[in-house]
MOPAC internal coordinates of N, CA, C and O (Angstrom, degrees):
PM7 1SCF
backbone

  N    0.0000 0     0.00 0     0.00 0    0    0    0
  C    1.4336 1     0.00 0     0.00 0    1    0    0
  C    1.5233 1   107.55 1     0.00 0    2    1    0
  O    1.2310 1   120.90 1   -48.47 1    3    2    1
  N    1.2998 1   115.89 1   131.53 1    3    2    1
  C    1.4566 1   122.30 1   175.32 1    5    3    2
  C    1.5141 1   107.59 1  -118.81 1    6    5    3
  O    1.2310 1   120.36 1   -40.64 1    7    6    5
  N    1.3105 1   116.92 1   139.36 1    7    6    5
  C    1.4534 1   119.64 1   177.67 1    9    7    6
  C    1.5200 1   109.31 1  -147.78 1   10    9    7
  O    1.2310 1   121.18 1   -24.14 1   11   10    9
  N    1.3290 1   115.34 1   155.86 1   11   10    9
  C    1.4560 1   120.85 1   179.03 1   13   11   10
  C    1.5144 1   109.07 1  -158.77 1   14   13   11
  O    1.2310 1   120.91 1   -26.44 1   15   14   13
  N    1.3040 1   115.86 1   153.56 1   15   14   13
  C    1.4572 1   119.96 1   173.69 1   17   15   14
  C    1.5223 1   108.07 1   -62.31 1   18   17   15
  O    1.2310 1   120.64 1   -36.40 1   19   18   17
  N    1.3051 1   116.38 1   143.60 1   19   18   17
  C    1.4625 1   120.47 1  -178.95 1   21   19   18
  C    1.5190 1   110.43 1   -78.57 1   22   21   19
  O    1.2310 1   120.99 1   -37.81 1   23   22   21
  N    1.3080 1   115.72 1   142.19 1   23   22   21
  C    1.4605 1   120.72 1   174.81 1   25   23   22
  C    1.5204 1   110.79 1   -87.12 1   26   25   23
  O    1.2310 1   120.85 1   170.31 1   27   26   25
  N    1.3396 1   115.98 1    -9.69 1   27   26   25
  C    1.4564 1   121.96 1  -179.44 1   29   27   26
  C    1.5207 1   109.15 1   -96.44 1   30   29   27
  O    1.2310 1   119.78 1   -29.86 1   31   30   29
  N    1.2938 1   118.02 1   150.14 1   31   30   29
  C    1.4568 1   121.24 1   175.26 1   33   31   30
  C    1.5163 1   112.28 1   -76.05 1   34   33   31
  O    1.2310 1   120.26 1   171.70 1   35   34   33
  N    1.3283 1   117.12 1    -8.30 1   35   34   33
  C    1.4593 1   121.71 1  -177.04 1   37   35   34
  C    1.5287 1   112.05 1   -75.96 1   38   37   35
  O    1.2310 1   120.11 1   147.27 1   39   38   37
  N    1.3389 1   117.40 1   -32.73 1   39   38   37
  C    1.4647 1   121.94 1  -176.64 1   41   39   38
  C    1.5216 1   110.31 1  -125.62 1   42   41   39
  O    1.2310 1   121.40 1   -29.35 1   43   42   41
  N    1.3421 1   114.92 1   150.65 1   43   42   41
  C    1.4614 1   119.44 1   176.09 1   45   43   42
  C    1.5278 1   111.31 1   -80.95 1   46   45   43
  O    1.2310 1   120.61 1   143.14 1   47   46   45
  N    1.3293 1   116.45 1   -36.86 1   47   46   45
  C    1.4559 1   120.45 1   174.93 1   49   47   46
  C    1.5176 1   109.95 1  -156.15 1   50   49   47
  O    1.2310 1   121.57 1   -15.77 1   51   50   49
  N    1.3275 1   114.60 1   164.23 1   51   50   49
  C    1.4639 1   122.92 1  -178.32 1   53   51   50
  C    1.5250 1   107.44 1  -124.70 1   54   53   51
  O    1.2310 1   120.25 1   -37.27 1   55   54   53
  N    1.3372 1   117.12 1   142.73 1   55   54   53
  C    1.4607 1   120.19 1   179.64 1   57   55   54
  C    1.5267 1   111.15 1  -139.34 1   58   57   55
  O    1.2310 1   121.51 1   -14.30 1   59   58   57
  N    1.3294 1   114.72 1   165.70 1   59   58   57
  C    1.4698 1   123.36 1   170.92 1   61   59   58
  C    1.5180 1   106.40 1  -141.71 1   62   61   59
  O    1.2310 1   120.25 1   -27.69 1   63   62   61
  N    1.3359 1   117.12 1   152.31 1   63   62   61
  C    1.4605 1   120.65 1  -178.25 1   65   63   62
  C    1.5193 1   110.15 1  -131.34 1   66   65   63
  O    1.2310 1   120.86 1   -55.45 1   67   66   65
  N    1.3335 1   115.96 1   124.55 1   67   66   65
  C    1.4620 1   123.16 1   177.81 1   69   67   66
  C    1.5249 1   108.59 1  -126.91 1   70   69   67
  O    1.2310 1   119.84 1   -40.95 1   71   70   69
  N    1.3338 1   117.92 1   139.05 1   71   70   69
  C    1.4684 1   122.68 1   173.74 1   73   71   70
  C    1.5289 1   108.67 1  -149.48 1   74   73   71
  O    1.2310 1   119.95 1  -116.59 1   75   74   73
  N    1.3368 1   117.70 1    63.41 1   75   74   73
  C    1.4690 1   119.96 1  -175.24 1   77   75   74
  C    1.5246 1   113.27 1   -60.91 1   78   77   75
  O    1.2310 1   119.39 1   148.98 1   79   78   77
  N    1.3242 1   118.77 1   -31.02 1   79   78   77
  C    1.4662 1   120.28 1   179.05 1   81   79   78
  C    1.5253 1   111.37 1   -66.61 1   82   81   79
  O    1.2310 1   120.47 1   156.23 1   83   82   81
  N    1.3347 1   116.71 1   -23.77 1   83   82   81
  C    1.4685 1   121.93 1   178.21 1   85   83   82
  C    1.5297 1   111.17 1   -98.07 1   86   85   83
  O    1.2310 1   120.24 1  -172.65 1   87   86   85
  N    1.3347 1   117.16 1     7.35 1   87   86   85
  C    1.4589 1   120.87 1   178.84 1   89   87   86
  C    1.5182 1   114.29 1    85.30 1   90   89   87
  O    1.2310 1   120.15 1  -167.22 1   91   90   89
  N    1.3388 1   117.32 1    12.78 1   91   90   89
  C    1.4678 1   121.24 1   178.64 1   93   91   90
  C    1.5220 1   107.60 1  -111.24 1   94   93   91
  O    1.2310 1   120.84 1   -80.95 1   95   94   93
  N    1.3373 1   116.00 1    99.05 1   95   94   93
  C    1.4638 1   118.66 1   179.63 1   97   95   94
  C    1.5250 1   110.93 1   -64.82 1   98   97   95
  O    1.2310 1   120.49 1   133.89 1   99   98   97
  N    1.3306 1   116.68 1   -46.11 1   99   98   97
  C    1.4635 1   121.13 1   172.34 1  101   99   98
  C    1.5124 1   107.49 1  -159.80 1  102  101   99
  O    1.2310 1   120.78 1   -53.00 1  103  102  101
  N    1.3184 1   116.11 1   127.00 1  103  102  101
  C    1.4543 1   120.81 1   179.83 1  105  103  102
  C    1.5242 1   108.56 1   -88.53 1  106  105  103
  O    1.2310 1   119.67 1   -45.88 1  107  106  105
  N    1.3453 1   118.24 1   134.12 1  107  106  105
  C    1.4612 1   119.82 1  -177.27 1  109  107  106
  C    1.5207 1   113.02 1   -63.64 1  110  109  107
  O    1.2310 1   119.50 1   133.16 1  111  110  109
  N    1.3212 1   118.56 1   -46.84 1  111  110  109
  C    1.4668 1   122.20 1   177.13 1  113  111  110
  C    1.5233 1   107.37 1  -150.79 1  114  113  111
  O    1.2310 1   120.58 1   -56.83 1  115  114  113
  N    1.3230 1   116.50 1   123.17 1  115  114  113
  C    1.4567 1   121.76 1  -172.73 1  117  115  114
  C    1.5228 1   110.73 1  -115.92 1  118  117  115
  O    1.2310 1   120.78 1   -76.81 1  119  118  117
  N    1.3206 1   116.12 1   103.19 1  119  118  117
  C    1.4647 1   120.60 1   178.40 1  121  119  118
  C    1.5120 1   112.20 1   -63.39 1  122  121  119
  O    1.2310 1   120.45 1   139.60 1  123  122  121
  N    1.3423 1   116.74 1   -40.40 1  123  122  121
  C    1.4663 1   119.57 1  -176.56 1  125  123  122
  C    1.5282 1   112.00 1   -63.29 1  126  125  123
  O    1.2310 1   119.67 1   143.43 1  127  126  125
  N    1.3170 1   118.24 1   -36.57 1  127  126  125
  C    1.4644 1   119.01 1   179.42 1  129  127  126
  C    1.5290 1   110.95 1   -68.77 1  130  129  127
  O    1.2310 1   120.31 1   149.20 1  131  130  129
  N    1.3215 1   117.00 1   -30.80 1  131  130  129
  C    1.4596 1   119.62 1   179.41 1  133  131  130
  C    1.5245 1   112.12 1   -72.04 1  134  133  131
  O    1.2310 1   120.13 1   159.47 1  135  134  133
  N    1.3252 1   117.36 1   -20.53 1  135  134  133
  C    1.4617 1   119.66 1   173.61 1  137  135  134
  C    1.5219 1   110.82 1   -65.31 1  138  137  135
  O    1.2310 1   120.15 1   153.24 1  139  138  137
  N    1.3063 1   117.32 1   -26.76 1  139  138  137
  C    1.4723 1   122.09 1   175.79 1  141  139  138
  C    1.5225 1   111.81 1   -89.76 1  142  141  139
  O    1.2310 1   120.62 1   144.70 1  143  142  141
  N    1.3297 1   116.41 1   -35.30 1  143  142  141
  C    1.4643 1   120.28 1  -176.60 1  145  143  142
  C    1.5326 1   112.64 1   -71.28 1  146  145  143
  O    1.2310 1   119.81 1   145.40 1  147  146  145
  N    1.3126 1   117.96 1   -34.60 1  147  146  145
  C    1.4728 1   119.91 1  -175.87 1  149  147  146
  C    1.5209 1   112.54 1   -62.68 1  150  149  147
  O    1.2310 1   118.62 1   131.26 1  151  150  149
  N    1.3395 1   120.24 1   -48.74 1  151  150  149
  C    1.4730 1   118.26 1   176.96 1  153  151  150
  C    1.5322 1   112.33 1   -61.30 1  154  153  151
  O    1.2310 1   120.67 1   144.43 1  155  154  153
  N    1.3356 1   116.32 1   -35.57 1  155  154  153
  C    1.4702 1   120.41 1   176.25 1  157  155  154
  C    1.5276 1   110.31 1   -58.44 1  158  157  155
  O    1.2310 1   120.47 1   129.67 1  159  158  157
  N    1.3432 1   116.71 1   -50.33 1  159  158  157
  C    1.4671 1   120.60 1  -178.08 1  161  159  158
  C    1.5224 1   111.79 1   -74.69 1  162  161  159
  O    1.2310 1   120.09 1   151.36 1  163  162  161
  N    1.3206 1   117.43 1   -28.64 1  163  162  161
  C    1.4651 1   120.28 1   176.63 1  165  163  162
  C    1.5291 1   110.17 1   -59.30 1  166  165  163
  O    1.2310 1   120.64 1   136.47 1  167  166  165
  N    1.3215 1   116.37 1   -43.53 1  167  166  165
  C    1.4601 1   120.44 1  -179.48 1  169  167  166
  C    1.5285 1   111.77 1   -67.34 1  170  169  167
  O    1.2310 1   119.83 1   146.59 1  171  170  169
  N    1.3183 1   117.93 1   -33.41 1  171  170  169
  C    1.4601 1   120.74 1  -176.84 1  173  171  170
  C    1.5256 1   113.42 1   -85.70 1  174  173  171
  O    1.2310 1   120.81 1   141.71 1  175  174  173
  N    1.3326 1   116.06 1   -38.29 1  175  174  173
  C    1.4698 1   119.47 1  -176.69 1  177  175  174
  C    1.5300 1   112.97 1   -96.45 1  178  177  175
  O    1.2310 1   120.66 1   172.26 1  179  178  177
  N    1.3357 1   116.34 1    -7.74 1  179  178  177
  C    1.4636 1   122.45 1   178.42 1  181  179  178
  C    1.5222 1   112.13 1    53.79 1  182  181  179
  O    1.2310 1   121.20 1  -129.17 1  183  182  181
  N    1.3345 1   115.31 1    50.83 1  183  182  181
  C    1.4518 1   121.23 1   175.85 1  185  183  182
  C    1.5174 1   108.74 1  -147.01 1  186  185  183
  O    1.2310 1   120.10 1   -15.16 1  187  186  185
  N    1.3304 1   117.41 1   164.84 1  187  186  185
  C    1.4611 1   122.37 1  -175.76 1  189  187  186
  C    1.5206 1   114.10 1  -111.62 1  190  189  187
  O    1.2310 1   119.77 1   163.13 1  191  190  189
  N    1.3213 1   118.04 1   -16.87 1  191  190  189
  C    1.4651 1   122.56 1  -178.64 1  193  191  190
  C    1.5255 1   109.17 1  -116.10 1  194  193  191
  O    1.2310 1   121.05 1   -47.29 1  195  194  193
  N    1.3392 1   115.60 1   132.71 1  195  194  193
  C    1.4563 1   120.75 1  -175.71 1  197  195  194
  C    1.5221 1   111.20 1  -133.12 1  198  197  195
  O    1.2310 1   121.41 1   -27.66 1  199  198  197
  N    1.3169 1   114.91 1   152.34 1  199  198  197
  C    1.4510 1   122.25 1   165.47 1  201  199  198
  C    1.5238 1   105.33 1  -116.81 1  202  201  199
  O    1.2310 1   121.25 1   -63.12 1  203  202  201
  N    1.3225 1   115.22 1   116.88 1  203  202  201
  C    1.4628 1   120.65 1  -176.16 1  205  203  202
  C    1.5277 1   109.60 1  -115.19 1  206  205  203
  O    1.2310 1   121.01 1   -28.06 1  207  206  205
  N    1.3116 1   115.67 1   151.94 1  207  206  205
  C    1.4573 1   121.20 1   175.46 1  209  207  206
  C    1.5136 1   108.50 1  -124.98 1  210  209  207
  O    1.2310 1   120.31 1   -54.38 1  211  210  209
  N    1.3305 1   117.02 1   125.62 1  211  210  209
  C    1.4667 1   120.42 1   172.31 1  213  211  210
  C    1.5158 1   106.88 1   -96.94 1  214  213  211
  O    1.2310 1   121.10 1   -66.65 1  215  214  213
  N    1.3177 1   115.50 1   113.35 1  215  214  213
  C    1.4629 1   122.66 1  -175.22 1  217  215  214
  C    1.5217 1   109.61 1   -85.29 1  218  217  215
  O    1.2310 1   120.63 1   -74.25 1  219  218  217
  N    1.2959 1   116.41 1   105.75 1  219  218  217
  C    1.4584 1   123.06 1   174.88 1  221  219  218
  C    1.5194 1   106.99 1  -144.03 1  222  221  219
  O    1.2310 1   120.10 1     3.11 1  223  222  221
  N    1.3166 1   117.42 1  -176.89 1  223  222  221
  C    1.4627 1   119.06 1  -179.52 1  225  223  222
  C    1.5302 1   110.80 1   -58.14 1  226  225  223
  O    1.2310 1   120.11 1   133.95 1  227  226  225
  N    1.3344 1   117.40 1   -46.05 1  227  226  225
  C    1.4732 1   120.40 1   176.99 1  229  227  226
  C    1.5162 1   111.08 1   -84.13 1  230  229  227
  O    1.2310 1   119.91 1   143.85 1  231  230  229
  N    1.3080 1   117.77 1   -36.15 1  231  230  229
  C    1.4594 1   123.38 1   177.73 1  233  231  230
  C    1.5070 1   113.84 1    61.56 1  234  233  231
  O    1.2310 1   120.76 1   -13.55 1  235  234  233
  N    1.3115 1   116.14 1   166.45 1  235  234  233
  C    1.4430 1   119.85 1   177.65 1  237  235  234
  C    1.5084 1   112.49 1  -172.45 1  238  237  235
  O    1.2310 1   121.78 1   -28.50 1  239  238  237
  N    1.3228 1   114.20 1   151.50 1  239  238  237
  C    1.4558 1   122.66 1   178.95 1  241  239  238
  C    1.5180 1   108.07 1  -105.22 1  242  241  239
  O    1.2310 1   120.51 1   -46.00 1  243  242  241
  N    1.3224 1   116.64 1   134.00 1  243  242  241
  C    1.4561 1   122.18 1   177.27 1  245  243  242
  C    1.5129 1   109.27 1  -121.29 1  246  245  243
  O    1.2310 1   120.52 1   -43.73 1  247  246  245
  N    1.3059 1   116.60 1   136.27 1  247  246  245
  C    1.4583 1   122.71 1   169.52 1  249  247  246
  C    1.5181 1   105.25 1   -99.31 1  250  249  247
  O    1.2310 1   120.21 1   -54.53 1  251  250  249
  N    1.3088 1   117.20 1   125.47 1  251  250  249
  C    1.4600 1   120.66 1  -173.06 1  253  251  250
  C    1.5200 1   109.72 1  -132.30 1  254  253  251
  O    1.2310 1   121.45 1   -43.51 1  255  254  253
  N    1.3446 1   114.83 1   136.49 1  255  254  253
  C    1.4630 1   121.04 1   177.07 1  257  255  254
  C    1.5239 1   108.72 1  -127.12 1  258  257  255
  O    1.2310 1   120.73 1   -43.59 1  259  258  257
  N    1.3221 1   116.22 1   136.41 1  259  258  257
  C    1.4523 1   121.53 1   173.99 1  261  259  258
  C    1.5193 1   106.93 1   -97.60 1  262  261  259
  O    1.2310 1   120.61 1   -55.87 1  263  262  261
  N    1.3275 1   116.44 1   124.13 1  263  262  261
  C    1.4587 1   122.66 1   179.51 1  265  263  262
  C    1.5281 1   108.02 1  -130.82 1  266  265  263
  O    1.2310 1   120.58 1   -84.37 1  267  266  265
  N    1.3247 1   116.49 1    95.63 1  267  266  265
  C    1.4670 1   120.57 1  -178.12 1  269  267  266
  C    1.5110 1   110.41 1    63.40 1  270  269  267
  O    1.2310 1   120.58 1    58.33 1  271  270  269
  N    1.3374 1   116.49 1  -121.67 1  271  270  269
  C    1.4644 1   119.75 1   179.70 1  273  271  270
  C    1.5233 1   111.76 1   -96.90 1  274  273  271
  O    1.2310 1   120.08 1  -163.01 1  275  274  273
  N    1.3295 1   117.45 1    16.99 1  275  274  273
  C    1.4660 1   122.99 1   179.79 1  277  275  274
  C    1.5221 1   110.44 1  -115.95 1  278  277  275
  O    1.2310 1   121.54 1   -31.45 1  279  278  277
  N    1.3265 1   114.66 1   148.55 1  279  278  277
  C    1.4558 1   121.46 1   172.58 1  281  279  278
  C    1.5198 1   106.89 1  -120.00 1  282  281  279
  O    1.2310 1   120.33 1   -59.17 1  283  282  281
  N    1.3275 1   116.98 1   120.83 1  283  282  281
  C    1.4604 1   122.79 1  -179.35 1  285  283  282
  C    1.5165 1   108.74 1  -102.02 1  286  285  283
  O    1.2310 1   120.59 1   -53.68 1  287  286  285
  N    1.3300 1   116.47 1   126.32 1  287  286  285
  C    1.4580 1   121.95 1  -175.84 1  289  287  286
  C    1.5188 1   109.64 1  -120.60 1  290  289  287
  O    1.2310 1   120.52 1   -43.71 1  291  290  289
  N    1.3340 1   116.61 1   136.29 1  291  290  289
  C    1.4636 1   120.75 1   173.73 1  293  291  290
  C    1.5175 1   108.87 1  -138.07 1  294  293  291
  O    1.2310 1   121.47 1   -19.28 1  295  294  293
  N    1.3125 1   114.80 1   160.72 1  295  294  293
  C    1.4547 1   121.56 1  -179.98 1  297  295  294
  C    1.5162 1   108.86 1   159.98 1  298  297  295
  O    1.2310 1   120.31 1     1.06 1  299  298  297
  N    1.3037 1   117.01 1  -178.94 1  299  298  297
  C    1.4631 1   121.28 1   176.80 1  301  299  298
  C    1.5227 1   109.04 1   -77.33 1  302  301  299
  O    1.2310 1   120.88 1   -39.55 1  303  302  301
  N    1.3314 1   115.93 1   140.45 1  303  302  301
  C    1.4683 1   119.88 1  -178.49 1  305  303  302
  C    1.5175 1   110.64 1  -148.77 1  306  305  303
  O    1.2310 1   121.28 1   -19.62 1  307  306  305
  N    1.3186 1   115.15 1   160.38 1  307  306  305
  C    1.4584 1   121.63 1   171.97 1  309  307  306
  C    1.5170 1   107.72 1  -126.35 1  310  309  307
  O    1.2310 1   120.26 1   -31.48 1  311  310  309
  N    1.3220 1   117.11 1   148.52 1  311  310  309
  C    1.4537 1   121.28 1   176.41 1  313  311  310
  C    1.5191 1   108.44 1   -84.47 1  314  313  311
  O    1.2310 1   120.98 1   -55.53 1  315  314  313
  N    1.3276 1   115.73 1   124.47 1  315  314  313
  C    1.4636 1   119.67 1   179.07 1  317  315  314
  C    1.5350 1   111.21 1  -109.91 1  318  317  315
  O    1.2310 1   120.63 1   166.20 1  319  318  317
  N    1.3397 1   116.40 1   -13.80 1  319  318  317
  C    1.4511 1   120.81 1   179.80 1  321  319  318
  C    1.5147 1   108.72 1  -157.84 1  322  321  319
  O    1.2310 1   120.35 1   -42.75 1  323  322  321
  N    1.3066 1   116.93 1   137.25 1  323  322  321
  C    1.4690 1   121.75 1   175.97 1  325  323  322
  C    1.5179 1   108.11 1  -137.84 1  326  325  323
  O    1.2310 1   120.42 1   -32.67 1  327  326  325
  N    1.3182 1   116.80 1   147.33 1  327  326  325
  C    1.4589 1   120.63 1  -179.38 1  329  327  326
  C    1.5050 1   110.89 1  -162.24 1  330  329  327
  O    1.2310 1   121.01 1    -7.29 1  331  330  329
  N    1.3085 1   115.67 1   172.71 1  331  330  329
  C    1.4572 1   122.58 1   177.90 1  333  331  330
  C    1.5193 1   108.90 1  -127.68 1  334  333  331
  O    1.2310 1   120.80 1   -38.30 1  335  334  333
  N    1.3240 1   116.07 1   141.70 1  335  334  333
  C    1.4615 1   121.50 1   174.90 1  337  335  334
  C    1.5132 1   107.77 1  -106.69 1  338  337  335
  O    1.2310 1   120.87 1   -45.17 1  339  338  337
  N    1.3017 1   115.95 1   134.83 1  339  338  337
  C    1.4593 1   121.22 1   179.19 1  341  339  338
  C    1.5237 1   109.02 1  -117.32 1  342  341  339
  O    1.2310 1   120.84 1   -43.05 1  343  342  341
  N    1.3161 1   115.99 1   136.95 1  343  342  341
  C    1.4696 1   120.49 1   179.77 1  345  343  342
  C    1.5111 1   110.73 1   -87.05 1  346  345  343
  O    1.2310 1   120.10 1   180.00 1  347  346  345

């Protein structure tokens, strides 16, 4: 995962996610990584609401809010897999 403060006023920070050992050459937009990035940026930027951009070929914008020990993420998404778990 690579991340940096944004030089643009449009985004608070920009990130990219790579995991080639796990078969992910580059993920277009990774919600799970932003659950870790938001508290990191919250401490540095002293704010709770962020607009983040994950820079990849498809790319994506995430709206993220830190609320206590939770990170709330919103943005445009598509379903790529659905399933049911049975006990």
